[in-house]
Steps between C-alpha positions, in 0.01 A plus 500: 500500500181673410261769609130499423266792559143410589199728520324260738696252718195294600556141409881527508620150589859471383729357764858614520415856394460827684186707462544870576254787503580748225565863592290691249619849606877476442742789501597554135825618347460629144143358505633151571468273801817451701648271758779585740781260592666559837789289631554397860784313664349260754732344755442164661436667835194673350658843465439678173667783311304658214656685208287815502474539123255336269529387141182605321411268212231614257253290307546516124154628404285784644274400790135420444256269675320431171768265366658206688817494286784405741726763343260757648477346846828312558795733554757228574787578266607138445142402412486782248837402351375142454197650318732677254513849655847642443462848652392436859472838674653519847555786745638552848227575751701798625469656152119487513243656732350198674364707783625550852534187706482245216850361563446510877182295455684246282776468762233446769338222293838332446590520869155367596536201265842413645364538855225249418761252378708564812200426726443176307864408567588482131858615555781261594719755680817384323614847398397453138313761301284524190417776260127516443333697222162641597261610228230758565225670308408848621149646493405854401527609866866388512430196718702189407346154473728198515494277194767246590836438662771327299772301677702484179449840336689560180750778454450618145747751363493685170249780559618827658239498781548132586880536488490793747248315717692172519840664552353718776332199662823297498695791648239572767411148610815296445777751559323612817461132596877467493547826694204523741371826641697617808 
């Protein structure tokens, strides 16, 4: 619905919005800021299964802190498409060198967030499940920082990396849901 980048958040008084600290040392791919989407299947008993692949989505313009253009700082592919970008660059995390432990750290953050919800008794225990899309930005040390969790993440096909990612996620999470581990 809109993203605004501020150099100084003092005086921010808009209700109904989220204010997040900006990571100014992001890991770059082809000199551009990225975000990583990871999917998790969360069951109503609080158990979680994470698809251990990430879809890396690149911002349209090269990264700089000197310009607040959202096409430099916002790597959400649907946002870029709405802004008229037709060649959104996407990769699979496994094809890039994110550094050792990056995916493990993302899985830990996902499991921790679900555990918090479980402690708050947010699950009904009816046997239902949801697919949640978690978005991360990664710093230059390979440490992921959670941006958001989406209860209704879109499955967008049409790009080779996103097609492989979504087909792999469906196979891993849903087919394994129907045939659980022994």
